[in-house]
C-alpha positions as a Markdown table, in Angstrom:
| # | Residue | x | y | z |
|---|---|---|---|---|
| 1 | Met | -76.7 | 50.4 | -47.0 |
| 2 | Thr | -75.6 | 48.9 | -43.5 |
| 3 | Lys | -75.1 | 51.7 | -40.5 |
| 4 | Lys | -71.2 | 50.7 | -41.2 |
| 5 | Cys | -71.5 | 51.8 | -44.8 |
| 6 | Ala | -73.2 | 54.7 | -44.3 |
| 7 | Thr | -70.8 | 56.0 | -41.6 |
| 8 | Glu | -67.8 | 55.1 | -43.9 |
| 9 | Lys | -69.8 | 56.9 | -46.7 |
| 10 | Ser | -70.3 | 60.3 | -44.3 |
| 11 | Val | -66.6 | 60.1 | -42.7 |
| 12 | Arg | -65.2 | 60.2 | -46.5 |
| 13 | Asn | -67.0 | 63.3 | -46.9 |
| 14 | Phe | -64.8 | 64.8 | -44.3 |
| 15 | Gly | -61.6 | 63.5 | -45.9 |
| 16 | Ile | -61.3 | 60.7 | -43.4 |
| 17 | Thr | -60.7 | 57.0 | -44.1 |
| 18 | Thr | -60.7 | 54.8 | -41.1 |
| 19 | Arg | -59.0 | 51.6 | -40.5 |
| 20 | Pro | -60.2 | 48.9 | -42.6 |
| 21 | His | -61.9 | 45.7 | -41.3 |
| 22 | Ala | -63.0 | 47.3 | -37.8 |
| 23 | Asn | -66.2 | 48.7 | -36.8 |
| 24 | Asp | -66.4 | 52.4 | -35.5 |
| 25 | Gly | -65.7 | 51.7 | -32.0 |
| 26 | Leu | -67.9 | 54.7 | -31.0 |
| 27 | Trp | -68.1 | 52.9 | -27.3 |
| 28 | Leu | -64.7 | 54.0 | -26.7 |
| 29 | Ser | -65.8 | 57.7 | -26.4 |
| 30 | Gly | -65.8 | 57.8 | -22.7 |
| 31 | Val | -63.6 | 55.0 | -21.7 |
| 32 | Leu | -60.5 | 57.4 | -20.7 |
| 33 | Phe | -62.9 | 59.3 | -18.4 |
| 34 | Leu | -64.0 | 56.5 | -16.5 |
| 35 | Cys | -60.6 | 55.6 | -16.2 |
| 36 | Gln | -60.0 | 58.8 | -14.4 |
| 37 | Ala | -63.4 | 58.6 | -12.4 |
| 38 | Val | -62.8 | 55.5 | -11.0 |
| 39 | Asn | -59.8 | 56.9 | -9.2 |
| 40 | Val | -61.7 | 60.2 | -8.2 |
| 41 | Trp | -64.2 | 58.2 | -6.8 |
| 42 | Asn | -61.4 | 57.2 | -4.0 |
| 43 | Arg | -62.2 | 53.8 | -3.1 |
| 44 | Asp | -58.5 | 53.0 | -2.3 |
| 45 | Asn | -58.3 | 56.2 | -0.2 |
| 46 | His | -55.7 | 57.5 | -2.0 |
| 47 | Gly | -55.8 | 61.3 | -2.6 |
| 48 | Thr | -56.4 | 62.9 | -5.4 |
| 49 | Ser | -54.9 | 66.4 | -6.4 |
| 50 | Leu | -56.9 | 69.4 | -7.4 |
| 51 | Asp | -55.1 | 69.3 | -11.0 |
| 52 | Tyr | -56.2 | 65.6 | -11.1 |
| 53 | Lys | -59.8 | 66.4 | -10.5 |
| 54 | Arg | -59.2 | 69.2 | -13.2 |
| 55 | Ser | -58.2 | 67.1 | -15.7 |
| 56 | Thr | -61.1 | 64.2 | -14.9 |
| 57 | Ile | -63.6 | 66.9 | -15.4 |
| 58 | Leu | -61.7 | 68.2 | -18.6 |
| 59 | Ser | -61.8 | 64.3 | -19.6 |
| 60 | Phe | -65.4 | 64.3 | -19.4 |
| 61 | Gly | -65.9 | 67.4 | -21.5 |
| 62 | Leu | -63.7 | 65.5 | -24.3 |
| 63 | Ala | -66.2 | 62.3 | -23.7 |
| 64 | Leu | -69.1 | 64.8 | -24.5 |
| 65 | Gln | -67.4 | 66.3 | -27.3 |
| 66 | Thr | -66.5 | 62.9 | -28.9 |
| 67 | Val | -70.3 | 62.2 | -28.9 |
| 68 | Trp | -71.2 | 65.2 | -30.8 |
| 69 | Ile | -68.8 | 64.6 | -33.0 |
| 70 | Phe | -69.7 | 61.0 | -33.8 |
| 71 | Ile | -73.3 | 62.5 | -34.3 |
| 72 | Ser | -71.9 | 65.0 | -36.7 |
| 73 | Leu | -70.1 | 62.7 | -38.9 |
| 74 | Arg | -73.7 | 60.7 | -39.2 |
| 75 | Thr | -76.1 | 63.9 | -39.2 |
| 76 | Arg | -75.7 | 66.4 | -42.0 |
| 77 | Arg | -77.6 | 69.2 | -39.9 |
| 78 | Phe | -74.4 | 69.2 | -37.4 |
| 79 | Gln | -72.0 | 69.1 | -40.0 |
| 80 | Arg | -72.9 | 72.8 | -40.8 |
| 81 | Pro | -70.9 | 75.6 | -39.2 |
| 82 | Thr | -73.5 | 76.4 | -37.0 |
| 83 | Gly | -74.1 | 72.8 | -35.9 |
| 84 | Lys | -70.5 | 72.6 | -35.0 |
| 85 | Leu | -70.5 | 75.9 | -33.2 |
| 86 | Leu | -73.6 | 74.8 | -31.0 |
| 87 | Tyr | -72.2 | 71.2 | -30.2 |
| 88 | Ser | -68.5 | 72.9 | -29.3 |
| 89 | Cys | -70.3 | 75.4 | -27.1 |
| 90 | Thr | -72.2 | 72.9 | -25.4 |
| 91 | Ser | -69.2 | 71.1 | -24.6 |
| 92 | Ile | -67.2 | 74.1 | -23.1 |
| 93 | Gly | -70.0 | 75.3 | -21.5 |
| 94 | Thr | -70.8 | 72.0 | -19.5 |
| 95 | Thr | -66.8 | 71.8 | -18.8 |
| 96 | Ser | -66.7 | 75.1 | -17.4 |
| 97 | Phe | -69.7 | 74.9 | -15.2 |
| 98 | Leu | -68.3 | 71.6 | -14.0 |
| 99 | Leu | -65.0 | 73.3 | -12.8 |
| 100 | Trp | -66.6 | 76.4 | -11.1 |
| 101 | Val | -69.5 | 74.4 | -9.3 |
| 102 | Cys | -67.5 | 71.1 | -8.5 |
| 103 | Leu | -63.7 | 72.7 | -7.7 |
| 104 | Lys | -64.8 | 76.5 | -7.1 |
| 105 | Asp | -62.2 | 77.7 | -9.6 |
| 106 | Asn | -62.5 | 81.0 | -11.2 |
| 107 | Val | -64.8 | 81.8 | -13.9 |
| 108 | Val | -61.5 | 83.0 | -16.0 |
| 109 | Phe | -59.5 | 80.1 | -15.2 |
| 110 | Val | -62.4 | 77.5 | -16.0 |
| 111 | Ser | -63.4 | 79.3 | -19.3 |
| 112 | Val | -59.9 | 79.4 | -20.5 |
| 113 | Ser | -59.3 | 75.5 | -19.8 |
| 114 | Ala | -62.4 | 74.6 | -21.4 |
| 115 | Val | -61.7 | 76.4 | -24.5 |
| 116 | Leu | -58.1 | 75.4 | -24.9 |
| 117 | Gly | -59.0 | 71.8 | -23.9 |
| 118 | Ile | -61.9 | 71.5 | -26.4 |
| 119 | Thr | -60.5 | 73.5 | -29.2 |
| 120 | Leu | -57.0 | 71.7 | -28.7 |
| 121 | Tyr | -59.0 | 68.1 | -29.0 |
| 122 | Asn | -60.8 | 68.8 | -32.2 |
| 123 | Trp | -57.5 | 70.1 | -33.7 |
| 124 | Ile | -55.9 | 66.8 | -32.8 |
| 125 | Tyr | -58.8 | 64.6 | -33.7 |
| 126 | Phe | -59.4 | 65.6 | -37.1 |
| 127 | Lys | -56.0 | 66.0 | -37.8 |
| 128 | Met | -55.1 | 62.3 | -37.1 |
| 129 | Leu | -57.9 | 61.0 | -38.8 |
| 130 | Lys | -57.0 | 63.0 | -41.8 |
| 131 | Gln | -53.3 | 63.1 | -42.0 |
| 132 | Leu | -52.8 | 59.0 | -41.1 |
| 133 | Pro | -55.6 | 57.6 | -43.0 |
| 134 | Lys | -56.1 | 54.0 | -41.9 |
| 135 | Ser | -54.5 | 54.3 | -38.7 |
| 136 | Phe | -57.6 | 54.6 | -36.5 |
| 137 | Thr | -60.9 | 53.8 | -35.9 |
| 138 | Leu | -63.2 | 56.8 | -34.8 |
| 139 | Gly | -63.2 | 55.1 | -31.4 |
| 140 | Glu | -59.1 | 54.6 | -31.1 |
| 141 | Ala | -58.6 | 58.2 | -32.7 |
| 142 | Ala | -60.8 | 59.4 | -29.6 |
| 143 | Val | -59.2 | 57.9 | -27.2 |
| 144 | Val | -55.4 | 58.7 | -28.8 |
| 145 | Gly | -56.5 | 62.6 | -28.9 |
| 146 | Gln | -58.1 | 62.6 | -25.6 |
| 147 | Gly | -55.0 | 61.1 | -23.9 |
| 148 | Val | -52.6 | 63.5 | -25.7 |
| 149 | Thr | -54.9 | 66.4 | -24.8 |
| 150 | Ile | -55.4 | 65.3 | -20.9 |
| 151 | Phe | -51.3 | 65.3 | -21.1 |
| 152 | Ala | -50.8 | 68.8 | -22.6 |
| 153 | Tyr | -53.4 | 70.0 | -20.2 |
| 154 | Tyr | -51.8 | 68.6 | -17.1 |
| 155 | Ala | -48.6 | 70.1 | -18.6 |
| 156 | Phe | -49.9 | 73.1 | -18.8 |
| 157 | Leu | -51.0 | 73.3 | -15.2 |
| 158 | Gln | -48.0 | 71.7 | -13.4 |
| 159 | Leu | -44.6 | 72.8 | -15.2 |
| 160 | Pro | -44.9 | 76.5 | -14.9 |
| 161 | Arg | -45.8 | 76.2 | -11.2 |
| 162 | Ala | -42.4 | 74.0 | -11.3 |
| 163 | Ala | -40.3 | 76.3 | -13.0 |
| 164 | Leu | -41.2 | 79.2 | -10.8 |
| 165 | Asp | -41.5 | 77.6 | -7.5 |
| 166 | Ser | -38.4 | 77.0 | -5.2 |
| 167 | Gly | -39.4 | 73.5 | -3.9 |
| 168 | Pro | -41.7 | 70.8 | -4.3 |
| 169 | Ser | -44.9 | 70.6 | -1.9 |
| 170 | Val | -45.0 | 67.3 | 0.0 |
| 171 | Asn | -46.7 | 65.2 | -2.0 |
| 172 | Gln | -45.1 | 66.4 | -5.7 |
| 173 | Asp | -43.4 | 63.9 | -7.5 |
| 174 | Val | -40.5 | 65.5 | -9.1 |
| 175 | Met | -39.6 | 62.6 | -11.5 |
| 176 | His | -43.5 | 62.8 | -12.8 |
| 177 | Leu | -42.3 | 66.6 | -13.5 |
| 178 | Val | -39.3 | 65.5 | -15.1 |
| 179 | Leu | -41.0 | 63.0 | -17.5 |
| 180 | Gln | -43.7 | 65.6 | -18.3 |
| 181 | Ile | -41.0 | 68.2 | -19.8 |
| 182 | Ile | -39.1 | 65.7 | -21.7 |
| 183 | Leu | -42.4 | 64.3 | -23.3 |
| 184 | Thr | -43.5 | 67.7 | -24.0 |
| 185 | Gly | -40.2 | 68.6 | -25.6 |
| 186 | Ile | -40.6 | 65.3 | -27.8 |
| 187 | Gly | -44.2 | 66.2 | -28.3 |
| 188 | Thr | -42.9 | 69.9 | -29.7 |
| 189 | Ile | -40.6 | 68.2 | -32.1 |
| 190 | Ile | -43.3 | 66.2 | -33.6 |
| 191 | Thr | -45.7 | 69.0 | -33.8 |
| 192 | Leu | -43.2 | 71.2 | -35.6 |
| 193 | Cys | -42.3 | 68.7 | -38.0 |
| 194 | His | -46.0 | 68.4 | -39.0 |
| 195 | Ile | -46.6 | 72.2 | -39.0 |
| 196 | Leu | -43.2 | 72.9 | -40.8 |
| 197 | Pro | -42.7 | 70.4 | -43.8 |
| 198 | Phe | -38.9 | 71.9 | -44.2 |
| 199 | Leu | -37.7 | 70.4 | -40.6 |
| 200 | Arg | -38.3 | 67.0 | -42.1 |
| 201 | Asn | -35.1 | 67.4 | -43.9 |
| 202 | Thr | -32.2 | 65.7 | -42.2 |
| 203 | Val | -30.1 | 68.3 | -41.5 |
| 204 | Trp | -33.0 | 70.6 | -40.4 |
| 205 | Phe | -34.5 | 67.6 | -37.9 |
| 206 | Tyr | -31.1 | 66.8 | -36.2 |
| 207 | Leu | -30.6 | 70.6 | -35.7 |
| 208 | Ile | -34.4 | 71.5 | -34.1 |
| 209 | Thr | -33.7 | 68.0 | -32.3 |
| 210 | Ile | -30.8 | 69.1 | -30.8 |
| 211 | Val | -32.0 | 72.4 | -29.6 |
| 212 | Ile | -35.2 | 71.2 | -28.0 |
| 213 | Ala | -33.3 | 68.7 | -26.2 |
| 214 | Ser | -31.1 | 71.1 | -25.1 |
| 215 | Gly | -34.0 | 73.3 | -23.6 |
| 216 | Thr | -35.4 | 70.2 | -22.2 |
| 217 | Ala | -32.2 | 69.4 | -20.3 |
| 218 | Leu | -31.9 | 72.7 | -18.8 |
| 219 | Phe | -35.4 | 73.2 | -18.1 |
| 220 | Pro | -35.5 | 74.5 | -14.3 |
| 221 | Ile | -37.7 | 72.3 | -11.9 |
| 222 | Phe | -37.6 | 73.7 | -8.6 |
| 223 | Gly | -34.4 | 75.4 | -9.7 |
| 224 | Lys | -32.5 | 72.5 | -10.8 |
| 225 | Pro | -32.2 | 71.6 | -14.7 |
| 226 | Thr | -34.0 | 68.5 | -15.6 |
| 227 | Ile | -30.9 | 66.5 | -16.5 |
| 228 | Leu | -29.2 | 67.1 | -13.2 |
| 229 | Leu | -32.8 | 65.6 | -11.5 |
| 230 | Leu | -32.6 | 62.9 | -13.7 |
| 231 | Phe | -29.1 | 61.6 | -13.2 |
| 232 | Gln | -29.6 | 62.3 | -9.2 |
| 233 | Phe | -32.4 | 60.0 | -9.3 |
| 234 | Ile | -30.5 | 57.0 | -11.2 |
| 235 | Leu | -27.5 | 57.4 | -9.0 |
| 236 | Ser | -29.1 | 57.6 | -5.6 |
| 237 | Asp | -30.0 | 53.9 | -5.1 |
| 238 | Thr | -28.2 | 50.9 | -6.2 |
| 239 | Asn | -30.8 | 48.7 | -6.3 |
| 240 | Arg | -32.6 | 51.0 | -8.7 |
| 241 | Met | -29.1 | 50.9 | -10.7 |
| 242 | Leu | -29.5 | 47.1 | -10.8 |
| 243 | Val | -33.0 | 47.0 | -12.4 |
| 244 | Ile | -31.9 | 49.4 | -14.8 |
| 245 | Ala | -29.3 | 47.0 | -16.1 |
| 246 | Leu | -32.2 | 44.0 | -16.0 |
| 247 | Tyr | -33.9 | 46.5 | -18.1 |
| 248 | Met | -31.0 | 47.1 | -20.3 |
| 249 | Ser | -30.1 | 43.3 | -20.6 |
| 250 | Leu | -34.2 | 42.5 | -21.7 |
| 251 | Leu | -33.4 | 45.5 | -24.3 |
| 252 | Ile | -30.4 | 44.2 | -25.7 |
| 253 | Leu | -31.9 | 40.6 | -26.1 |
| 254 | Thr | -35.0 | 41.8 | -27.7 |
| 255 | Ser | -32.8 | 43.6 | -29.8 |
| 256 | Phe | -30.7 | 40.5 | -30.9 |
| 257 | Phe | -34.3 | 38.7 | -31.7 |
| 258 | Val | -35.5 | 41.4 | -34.0 |
| 259 | Val | -32.2 | 41.1 | -35.9 |
| 260 | Tyr | -32.4 | 37.2 | -36.2 |
| 261 | Gln | -35.8 | 37.7 | -37.1 |
| 262 | Ile | -35.0 | 40.2 | -39.7 |
| 263 | Asn | -32.0 | 37.5 | -41.1 |
| 264 | Gly | -34.4 | 34.7 | -41.3 |
| 265 | Gln | -36.1 | 36.9 | -44.1 |
| 266 | Thr | -39.3 | 35.7 | -42.9 |
| 267 | Asn | -42.1 | 38.1 | -41.7 |
| 268 | Ala | -43.1 | 37.4 | -37.8 |
| 269 | Asn | -46.4 | 35.4 | -37.3 |
| 270 | Thr | -48.8 | 36.3 | -34.3 |
| 271 | Ala | -47.2 | 33.9 | -32.0 |
| 272 | Thr | -44.0 | 35.1 | -32.9 |
| 273 | Arg | -44.6 | 38.8 | -32.1 |
| 274 | Lys | -45.9 | 38.0 | -28.7 |
| 275 | Ile | -42.2 | 37.6 | -27.2 |
| 276 | Phe | -42.3 | 41.4 | -27.1 |
| 277 | His | -45.4 | 40.9 | -24.6 |
| 278 | Ile | -43.3 | 38.3 | -22.4 |
| 279 | Ala | -40.6 | 40.8 | -22.5 |
| 280 | Ile | -42.8 | 43.8 | -21.5 |
| 281 | Val | -44.3 | 41.2 | -18.5 |
| 282 | Leu | -40.8 | 40.9 | -17.5 |
| 283 | Val | -40.0 | 44.4 | -17.2 |
| 284 | Phe | -43.3 | 45.6 | -15.2 |
| 285 | Leu | -43.7 | 42.9 | -12.7 |
| 286 | Pro | -40.5 | 43.5 | -10.7 |
| 287 | Gly | -40.8 | 47.6 | -11.5 |
| 288 | Leu | -44.2 | 47.6 | -10.0 |
| 289 | Trp | -43.2 | 45.5 | -6.9 |
| 290 | Ser | -39.9 | 47.6 | -6.0 |
| 291 | Gln | -39.2 | 50.5 | -8.1 |
| 292 | Cys | -42.3 | 52.0 | -9.1 |
| 293 | Thr | -40.8 | 55.5 | -10.1 |
| 294 | Leu | -38.2 | 54.1 | -11.8 |
| 295 | Leu | -40.7 | 52.2 | -14.0 |
| 296 | His | -43.0 | 55.2 | -14.6 |
| 297 | Leu | -40.1 | 57.2 | -15.5 |
| 298 | Ala | -38.5 | 54.6 | -17.9 |
| 299 | Ser | -42.1 | 53.6 | -19.6 |
| 300 | Gly | -42.6 | 57.2 | -20.3 |
| 301 | Leu | -39.0 | 57.8 | -21.9 |
| 302 | Met | -39.8 | 54.7 | -23.9 |
| 303 | Leu | -42.8 | 56.1 | -25.3 |
| 304 | Gly | -40.7 | 59.3 | -26.3 |
| 305 | Leu | -38.2 | 57.2 | -27.9 |
| 306 | Leu | -40.8 | 55.0 | -29.9 |
| 307 | Leu | -42.5 | 57.9 | -31.1 |
| 308 | Met | -39.1 | 59.7 | -32.2 |
| 309 | Leu | -38.3 | 56.6 | -34.1 |
| 310 | Glu | -41.2 | 56.3 | -35.6 |
| 311 | Thr | -41.3 | 59.8 | -36.9 |
| 312 | Ala | -37.9 | 59.2 | -38.3 |
| 313 | Arg | -39.2 | 56.2 | -40.2 |
| 314 | Val | -42.0 | 58.3 | -41.8 |
| 315 | Ile | -40.1 | 61.3 | -42.7 |
| 316 | His | -37.6 | 59.1 | -44.2 |
| 317 | Leu | -34.9 | 60.0 | -42.0 |
| 318 | Glu | -31.0 | 59.1 | -42.8 |
| 319 | Pro | -29.2 | 57.2 | -41.9 |
| 320 | Ile | -31.8 | 54.9 | -39.9 |
| 321 | His | -34.9 | 55.2 | -42.2 |
| 322 | Ser | -34.1 | 51.7 | -44.1 |
| 323 | Ser | -33.1 | 49.8 | -40.9 |
| 324 | Leu | -36.4 | 51.0 | -39.0 |
| 325 | Asp | -38.3 | 50.3 | -42.3 |
| 326 | Thr | -37.0 | 46.5 | -42.4 |
| 327 | Ala | -37.4 | 45.8 | -38.7 |
| 328 | Val | -41.2 | 47.6 | -39.0 |
| 329 | Arg | -42.0 | 45.8 | -42.0 |
| 330 | Asn | -41.0 | 42.5 | -40.6 |
| 331 | Phe | -43.1 | 42.5 | -37.4 |
| 332 | Ile | -45.7 | 44.6 | -38.5 |
| 333 | Asp | -49.7 | 43.8 | -37.5 |
| 334 | Glu | -52.4 | 43.4 | -39.6 |
| 335 | Lys | -54.3 | 46.2 | -37.9 |
| 336 | Asp | -51.3 | 48.5 | -39.0 |
| 337 | Ala | -52.9 | 49.4 | -42.2 |
| 338 | Gly | -52.0 | 53.2 | -42.5 |
| 339 | Pro | -48.5 | 55.0 | -42.5 |
| 340 | Val | -47.8 | 54.7 | -39.2 |
| 341 | Ala | -47.0 | 51.5 | -37.0 |
| 342 | Leu | -49.1 | 52.0 | -34.1 |
| 343 | Thr | -49.1 | 48.4 | -32.5 |
| 344 | Pro | -45.6 | 48.6 | -30.9 |
| 345 | Ile | -46.8 | 51.9 | -29.2 |
| 346 | Tyr | -49.8 | 50.7 | -28.1 |
| 347 | Leu | -48.6 | 47.7 | -26.4 |
| 348 | Leu | -46.5 | 49.8 | -24.2 |
| 349 | Val | -49.2 | 52.6 | -23.6 |
| 350 | Gly | -51.4 | 49.6 | -23.1 |
| 351 | Cys | -49.4 | 48.4 | -20.1 |
| 352 | Ser | -48.2 | 51.7 | -18.8 |
| 353 | Leu | -51.6 | 53.3 | -18.9 |
| 354 | Pro | -52.7 | 52.0 | -15.3 |
| 355 | Met | -49.8 | 53.4 | -13.9 |
| 356 | Trp | -50.0 | 56.5 | -16.0 |
| 357 | Leu | -54.1 | 57.2 | -15.0 |
| 358 | His | -53.4 | 56.4 | -11.7 |
| 359 | Pro | -53.0 | 59.7 | -9.1 |
| 360 | Val | -50.7 | 58.0 | -6.5 |
| 361 | Pro | -49.4 | 54.7 | -8.3 |
| 362 | Cys | -46.1 | 54.6 | -6.2 |
| 363 | Asp | -46.3 | 54.3 | -2.2 |
| 364 | Leu | -43.8 | 55.5 | 0.7 |
| 365 | Thr | -41.4 | 51.9 | -0.1 |
| 366 | Asp | -41.5 | 52.6 | -4.3 |
| 367 | Ser | -44.1 | 50.0 | -4.7 |
| 368 | Ala | -47.5 | 49.8 | -6.2 |
| 369 | Gly | -48.3 | 48.1 | -2.8 |
| 370 | Arg | -52.3 | 47.8 | -2.4 |
| 371 | Asn | -52.6 | 49.3 | -5.8 |
| 372 | Leu | -50.8 | 46.6 | -7.3 |
| 373 | Pro | -53.8 | 44.8 | -8.7 |
| 374 | Lys | -55.5 | 47.8 | -10.4 |
| 375 | Leu | -51.8 | 48.8 | -12.1 |
| 376 | Leu | -51.3 | 45.0 | -13.3 |
| 377 | Ala | -54.5 | 45.9 | -15.6 |
| 378 | Gly | -52.3 | 46.4 | -18.6 |
| 379 | Val | -49.9 | 43.2 | -18.4 |
| 380 | Leu | -52.7 | 41.1 | -16.8 |
| 381 | Ser | -55.0 | 42.0 | -20.2 |
| 382 | Val | -52.5 | 42.1 | -22.8 |
| 383 | Gly | -49.1 | 40.8 | -21.5 |
| 384 | Ile | -50.7 | 37.8 | -20.3 |
| 385 | Gly | -54.1 | 37.2 | -21.3 |
| 386 | Asp | -53.9 | 38.2 | -24.9 |
| 387 | Thr | -50.5 | 36.5 | -25.3 |
| 388 | Met | -52.1 | 33.3 | -24.3 |
| 389 | Ala | -55.2 | 33.8 | -26.3 |
| 390 | Ser | -53.5 | 34.4 | -29.4 |
| 391 | Val | -50.8 | 31.8 | -29.0 |
| 392 | Cys | -53.0 | 29.0 | -27.9 |
| 393 | Gly | -55.8 | 30.2 | -30.5 |
| 394 | Tyr | -52.7 | 30.0 | -33.4 |
| 395 | Leu | -51.6 | 26.6 | -32.1 |
| 396 | Val | -54.7 | 24.9 | -30.8 |
| 397 | Gly | -57.8 | 27.0 | -31.9 |
| 398 | Arg | -60.6 | 25.0 | -33.6 |
| 399 | His | -64.0 | 26.8 | -32.6 |
| 400 | Lys | -64.3 | 30.2 | -33.6 |
| 401 | Trp | -66.5 | 32.6 | -32.1 |
| 402 | Pro | -69.6 | 33.9 | -34.5 |
| 403 | Gly | -68.4 | 36.6 | -36.7 |
| 404 | Thr | -64.7 | 37.0 | -35.6 |
| 405 | Asn | -61.5 | 34.7 | -36.3 |
| 406 | Lys | -61.0 | 34.5 | -32.5 |
| 407 | Ser | -61.3 | 31.2 | -30.9 |
| 408 | Val | -63.0 | 30.1 | -27.9 |
| 409 | Glu | -60.0 | 27.8 | -27.1 |
| 410 | Gly | -58.0 | 31.2 | -27.2 |
| 411 | Thr | -60.7 | 33.0 | -24.8 |
| 412 | Leu | -60.4 | 30.1 | -22.3 |
| 413 | Ala | -56.6 | 30.0 | -22.5 |
| 414 | Ser | -56.7 | 34.0 | -21.6 |
| 415 | Ile | -59.1 | 33.3 | -18.4 |
| 416 | Val | -56.8 | 30.7 | -17.0 |
| 417 | Ser | -53.6 | 32.3 | -17.7 |
| 418 | Gln | -55.0 | 35.7 | -16.0 |
| 419 | Ala | -56.3 | 33.7 | -12.9 |
| 420 | Gly | -53.5 | 31.6 | -12.3 |
| 421 | Thr | -50.7 | 34.5 | -12.4 |
| 422 | Met | -53.3 | 36.4 | -9.8 |
| 423 | Phe | -53.3 | 33.6 | -7.7 |
| 424 | Leu | -49.8 | 32.9 | -8.1 |
| 425 | Leu | -49.2 | 36.5 | -6.9 |
| 426 | Tyr | -51.8 | 35.9 | -4.1 |
| 427 | Trp | -50.2 | 32.9 | -2.8 |
| 428 | Leu | -46.5 | 34.6 | -3.1 |
| 429 | Gly | -47.5 | 37.7 | -0.7 |
| 430 | Phe | -47.2 | 40.1 | -3.5 |
| 431 | Ile | -51.0 | 41.0 | -3.6 |
| 432 | His | -53.8 | 40.8 | -1.0 |
| 433 | Leu | -57.0 | 40.1 | -1.8 |
| 434 | Asn | -61.0 | 39.9 | 0.1 |
| 435 | Thr | -63.9 | 38.8 | -1.2 |
| 436 | Leu | -64.4 | 41.9 | -2.9 |
| 437 | Arg | -61.4 | 42.2 | -4.4 |
| 438 | Ala | -61.3 | 38.5 | -5.6 |
| 439 | Ala | -64.8 | 38.6 | -7.0 |
| 440 | Thr | -64.1 | 41.9 | -9.1 |
| 441 | Thr | -60.6 | 40.7 | -10.4 |
| 442 | Gly | -62.6 | 37.5 | -11.6 |
| 443 | Ala | -65.3 | 39.7 | -13.1 |
| 444 | Ala | -62.3 | 41.8 | -14.6 |
| 445 | Ile | -60.7 | 38.8 | -16.3 |
| 446 | Ile | -63.6 | 37.4 | -17.9 |
| 447 | Ile | -64.9 | 40.6 | -19.4 |
| 448 | Asn | -61.6 | 41.4 | -21.1 |
| 449 | Ala | -61.3 | 38.1 | -22.4 |
| 450 | Leu | -64.5 | 38.4 | -24.0 |
| 451 | Val | -64.0 | 42.0 | -25.1 |
| 452 | Glu | -60.7 | 40.5 | -26.7 |
| 453 | Ala | -62.5 | 37.6 | -28.4 |
| 454 | Lys | -65.5 | 40.2 | -29.8 |
| 455 | Thr | -63.7 | 43.5 | -30.3 |
| 456 | Ser | -62.2 | 44.6 | -33.7 |
| 457 | Gln | -60.4 | 47.6 | -32.1 |
| 458 | Val | -56.5 | 47.1 | -30.9 |
| 459 | Asp | -56.5 | 44.9 | -28.2 |
| 460 | Asn | -53.1 | 46.5 | -26.8 |
| 461 | Leu | -55.3 | 49.9 | -26.3 |
| 462 | Val | -58.6 | 48.7 | -25.5 |
| 463 | Leu | -58.1 | 45.8 | -23.0 |
| 464 | Pro | -56.0 | 47.5 | -20.3 |
| 465 | Met | -58.7 | 50.5 | -19.6 |
| 466 | Val | -61.2 | 47.9 | -19.5 |
| 467 | Thr | -59.8 | 46.2 | -16.8 |
| 468 | Tyr | -58.8 | 49.0 | -15.2 |
| 469 | Ile | -62.3 | 50.4 | -15.1 |
| 470 | Val | -63.7 | 47.1 | -13.4 |
| 471 | Leu | -60.9 | 46.9 | -11.2 |
| 472 | Gly | -61.2 | 50.3 | -10.2 |
| 473 | Thr | -64.8 | 49.7 | -8.5 |
| 474 | Ala | -63.5 | 47.5 | -6.1 |
């Protein structure tokens, strides 16, 4: 029996069915922590807040917990209650100790942080794998579960202070808090629908959505309701409104493309689906250069919208279920084997992750500035590299990498297109590269192209993080 078959048999004992035609992805257990660690390393001389350092240490604890979970899934000894208690206590103790030693936090705070963080992650991780069969590999579930847990912990640290304080501190990003409360509201709706099945009824769903949306809109951030802060931000800058108009135009054009594809009554192929990659590149490039805060906010709001729409599709919410289901089935990816369509969400998340993970993504001019190469990790690897690899592989791919259906020609196209894009941005003066940064960028491009060719994990989720880690070392 191969190691993969043995693992599949073991996870079935837990009621878990992983995504087919993919390996476990166990190497993803610490990727999110490494993304945060390269920021705390602080080679770019950007300040990392105390809350960010706390979340980074918790991220390490979650990575350690993931390793223990993987061991327990393969070893019967750790599947016993005493074994589970032992490895959970190890992760909690390590996280608490690091928070106490590194950041000098008090014992009660570090204990509560570690216990709540590890416990929440355990619950999310196994719930996703059991309730959404065939949707994740073990590694993909780890990345998603860790990401949700870190977001919840960050909101736990910041939102109470925002509600009680009279004004923001010098480095406080108010729009980041606005986004946190909006996504927290959406997460609450989705969680309640999971816990309370009667809320999946159409009338009850709309009712709970209205109630939580109203509470979110009126939530006080430094004494002002969230909705007021949001509108003040949007209407306070003419250029910002012009960029919003550009985004809306792209959204309308993409919607027309979806309708056209559906009316053609043919399922989209790999090359056709890459139109969404091109659209997201057109959104992110101008946003990162001139309206960084708006892009940060808009990407989070779009994530919330996609999550709500997918929830509506899964619970058969009328009257929009049939239209959503038709669109999803037309553009569904072969990796969407489970009950939910995650690939479109992963595309947005992958391109946005570098911006979400960076402690200070926007400078005083509301541009990515010196951080632009690192914040382009998602756009570069997924929006450009993966797109060119798929299209060229589909059209002219003849020589396959051993053990995969990915072509050597596609990989070369990925490398050339990414390198060409970075050179063009450098030539136009949008980015500045010294020898070290140029070499690191080249290494990141080659590594993400090779990972794309060989991995069976979802490209949209994995490639941006791998690229971000490499770029973060320069």
